[in-house]
N, C-alpha and C positions, 0 to 999 in steps of 0.2 A: 534066621527070623523071616517070616513069610510077611507080606503086604499089609494082611487085614489086620494082624497083631499090633502093628505098629502106626495105623490109620486111626486119626480121631478129628472129629470136626469140634473145632474149640468155639466158634462163635458162628452165629446167622441170624441176620438183621432181615425181617420180612419184608421193612417197609423200603428199604434200599436195595435189597436182593444181593447184599455183600455179605461173604461169608469167608472162614478162615479154616483151612485144614491144616492140621499137622501129620506129618508123615517122617520116616527115617529118610535121611540124605540120599542113601543108596537107592530109594524106591520111588523118588519124586518124579523122575521120568516116565516109569511104568504108570504111576497114578496120572500124570499129565495125558499120558495118550489114551488112557482108559476113559476118562471122563469128557475126551473129544465126542466120544459117541454116544453120550447121555442124551436122551431126546425127551424122556417124560421122568418125571418124579412124584411119586404117590398119586398117577393118574393124570397130573398137570404137565402141559407142554414146558418143556426147560431149554435152556441154552446156557452151557457153563462156559464163561471165559477165564483164563488165567490170566490176571493182569500184574501180579508180584509174586516172585519167588525170594524168600528171605532166608536168611543163616538163622534168626532169631524170632520168636513170638512177638517180641516188642517191635521189630520191625515191620513185621506184618501188620500187628494193629495200628500203627501209625499210617500205614500204606493204605489201609483199609478205610481208616477213618477219613484220610483226605480224599479217597476214590469215592466212598459213600456220600459224603457231601457234595461232591461234583455230580454224581448221578441225581442225588435227591434236587439240588437245584436246577438240574437241566430239565427234570420232570416238572418242577413246579412252574419253570418259564414256558415250557411248550403248553401247558394246561391252562395259562394265563393269556394265551395268545388267541 
């Protein structure tokens, strides 16, 4: 099985900038290393940060929801000042 046959973006939230990528366990380190070098996506500057690696989609959704709310609140707090 190659890397791209088991790679899927499960969720992307444009407002918070948080996404979930699903990949086979044996390839996650390779993908992690590769996305470190991404600097643009569709012509826009990008910086991808891995904040959680989980064994289930459920654990990733829980972590993404928690992380997304924190990022959103930080952005709202910064714009209010």
